[in-house]
C-alpha positions as CSV (number, residue, x, y, z in Angstrom):
1,M,0.0,0.0,0.0
2,T,1.0,3.6,-0.2
3,P,2.7,5.0,2.9
4,V,-0.3,6.9,4.1
5,L,-2.8,4.1,3.5
6,S,-0.5,1.5,5.2
7,Q,-0.3,3.4,8.5
8,F,-3.7,2.2,9.6
9,P,-4.8,-1.4,10.1
10,L,-7.4,-2.7,7.7
11,T,-9.9,-3.2,10.5
12,R,-9.7,0.6,11.3
13,W,-10.8,1.8,7.8
14,P,-14.6,1.8,8.4
15,L,-13.9,4.0,11.5
16,I,-11.8,6.3,9.3
17,M,-14.5,6.6,6.7
18,A,-17.1,7.3,9.4
19,G,-14.8,10.1,10.7
20,F,-14.7,11.6,7.2
21,S,-18.5,11.4,6.9
22,L,-18.8,13.1,10.3
23,A,-16.4,15.9,9.1
24,M,-18.7,16.3,6.1
25,L,-21.8,16.6,8.3
26,L,-20.0,19.0,10.6
27,G,-19.2,21.2,7.6
28,A,-22.7,21.1,6.5
29,W,-24.0,22.0,10.0
30,G,-21.4,24.8,10.1
31,F,-22.7,26.2,6.9
32,E,-26.2,26.0,8.2
33,Y,-25.8,27.3,11.7
34,I,-22.8,29.6,11.5
35,G,-23.0,30.7,7.9
36,K,-26.9,30.7,7.8
37,Y,-27.0,28.8,4.5
38,L,-30.3,26.8,4.9
39,P,-30.3,23.3,3.3
40,C,-33.0,22.2,0.8
41,A,-34.8,19.0,1.0
42,L,-32.1,17.2,-1.2
43,C,-29.4,18.5,1.1
44,Y,-31.1,16.9,4.1
45,D,-31.2,13.6,2.1
46,Q,-27.5,13.8,1.5
47,R,-26.9,14.3,5.2
48,Y,-28.9,11.1,6.0
49,I,-26.7,9.1,3.6
50,H,-23.6,10.3,5.5
51,M,-25.3,9.3,8.8
52,A,-25.7,5.9,7.3
53,V,-21.9,5.8,6.6
54,I,-21.2,6.9,10.2
55,A,-23.5,4.2,11.6
56,L,-22.0,1.5,9.3
57,G,-18.6,2.6,9.9
58,L,-19.0,2.8,13.7
59,A,-20.8,-0.4,14.1
60,S,-18.5,-2.4,11.8
61,G,-15.3,-0.8,12.9
62,I,-16.0,-1.3,16.7
63,G,-17.1,-4.9,15.8
64,L,-13.8,-5.6,13.9
65,I,-11.9,-4.2,16.9
66,M,-13.8,-6.0,19.6
67,R,-13.7,-9.3,17.7
68,P,-10.2,-9.7,16.1
69,G,-11.2,-13.0,14.6
70,L,-13.6,-11.1,12.3
71,A,-10.6,-9.2,10.7
72,R,-10.8,-11.4,7.6
73,F,-14.1,-9.8,6.8
74,A,-12.6,-6.3,6.9
75,P,-12.3,-5.9,3.1
76,Y,-16.0,-6.7,2.7
77,V,-16.9,-4.3,5.3
78,I,-14.9,-1.7,3.6
79,Y,-16.7,-2.6,0.3
80,A,-20.1,-2.1,2.1
81,V,-19.0,1.3,3.2
82,A,-17.7,2.1,-0.2
83,A,-21.0,1.2,-1.7
84,V,-22.9,3.6,0.5
85,L,-20.3,6.2,-0.3
86,L,-20.8,5.6,-4.1
87,Y,-24.5,6.1,-3.5
88,S,-23.8,9.3,-1.8
89,A,-21.7,10.5,-4.6
90,G,-24.4,9.5,-7.2
91,F,-27.1,11.3,-5.2
92,A,-25.0,14.4,-4.6
93,G,-24.0,14.5,-8.3
94,W,-27.7,14.2,-9.2
95,H,-28.5,17.2,-6.9
96,A,-25.6,19.1,-8.3
97,G,-26.9,18.5,-11.9
98,I,-30.3,19.9,-10.8
99,E,-28.5,23.0,-9.4
100,Y,-26.6,23.4,-12.8
101,D,-29.9,22.9,-14.8
102,W,-28.5,19.8,-16.4
103,W,-31.7,17.9,-15.7
104,A,-35.0,18.5,-13.9
105,G,-35.3,17.8,-10.2
106,P,-38.3,16.7,-8.2
107,A,-41.2,19.0,-8.7
108,S,-41.8,19.4,-5.0
109,C,-38.5,21.3,-4.5
110,T,-37.7,23.2,-7.6
111,T,-38.6,26.7,-8.7
112,G,-41.0,25.3,-11.2
113,A,-43.2,23.8,-8.5
114,I,-46.5,25.4,-7.8
115,G,-47.2,25.1,-4.2
116,T,-49.8,26.4,-1.8
117,V,-49.2,29.6,0.1
118,D,-51.0,30.0,3.3
119,V,-51.2,33.0,5.7
120,S,-48.6,31.5,8.1
121,S,-45.9,31.2,5.5
122,I,-46.6,34.8,4.3
123,M,-46.4,36.0,8.0
124,D,-43.1,34.0,8.6
125,A,-41.6,35.7,5.5
126,L,-42.7,39.2,6.6
127,N,-41.3,38.5,10.1
128,G,-37.9,37.6,8.8
129,R,-38.1,33.9,9.5
130,S,-36.2,31.6,7.1
131,I,-37.8,30.2,4.0
132,V,-36.5,26.8,2.8
133,P,-34.5,27.2,-0.4
134,M,-35.3,25.4,-3.6
135,C,-33.3,22.4,-4.7
136,D,-32.3,23.8,-8.1
137,E,-30.7,27.0,-6.5
138,A,-27.1,26.5,-5.2
139,S,-26.9,28.7,-2.1
140,W,-23.1,28.7,-2.0
141,T,-20.4,28.0,-4.7
142,L,-16.7,28.0,-4.6
143,F,-14.9,27.9,-8.0
144,G,-18.3,27.3,-9.6
145,I,-18.9,24.1,-7.6
146,S,-21.8,24.0,-5.3
147,M,-21.8,22.2,-1.9
148,A,-23.5,19.2,-3.5
149,G,-20.8,19.2,-6.2
150,Y,-18.2,19.0,-3.5
151,N,-20.2,16.4,-1.7
152,A,-20.2,14.3,-4.9
153,I,-16.4,14.8,-5.4
154,I,-15.3,14.0,-1.8
155,S,-17.7,11.1,-1.5
156,L,-16.4,9.6,-4.8
157,A,-12.9,10.1,-3.5
158,M,-13.7,8.4,-0.3
159,A,-15.3,5.5,-2.1
160,G,-12.4,5.2,-4.4
161,V,-10.0,5.1,-1.5
162,S,-12.2,2.5,0.3
163,I,-12.3,0.3,-2.8
164,F,-8.6,0.5,-3.2
165,V,-8.0,-0.4,0.5
166,G,-10.5,-3.2,0.3
167,Y,-8.9,-4.6,-2.8
168,R,-5.5,-4.4,-1.3
169,G,-6.8,-6.2,1.9
170,L,-8.2,-9.0,-0.2
171,K,-4.9,-9.4,-2.0
172,Q,-2.9,-9.6,1.2
173,A,-5.3,-12.2,2.7
């Protein structure tokens, strides 16, 4: 393995990927609560996927540490984490495509949707309360890439590293 990847035992990789997903969630929460960038419905769905990575990584990582005899299954656990990360990358890429108008998003959360307006939502807007953003409007970009785009890139990189580590673990077994 490469020097950086070989510093950690194979049984620790689920925990490492859980840590990266936790960092992604903390970043998203920082944008929301510190930067006041409200998430759309698809942004919340992306967070749930990272929560699944955290749960899977913690459960399997702790299980592999507590039961050393299960270490032979570590590559397969890493592949399972990689599969969830690939789903995260695909979902975030789909969301980024909606933001860039490459394809249409769900009618319930795009600007083309016609929703009902009630008195309470009008009063909330007049009182300065936040309004949930639409899924096809990127609330923040850096170098032309939205948060969903960065989520797709980082999730794909995490999945790629996980697949590589899992493959190397199978070759060494």
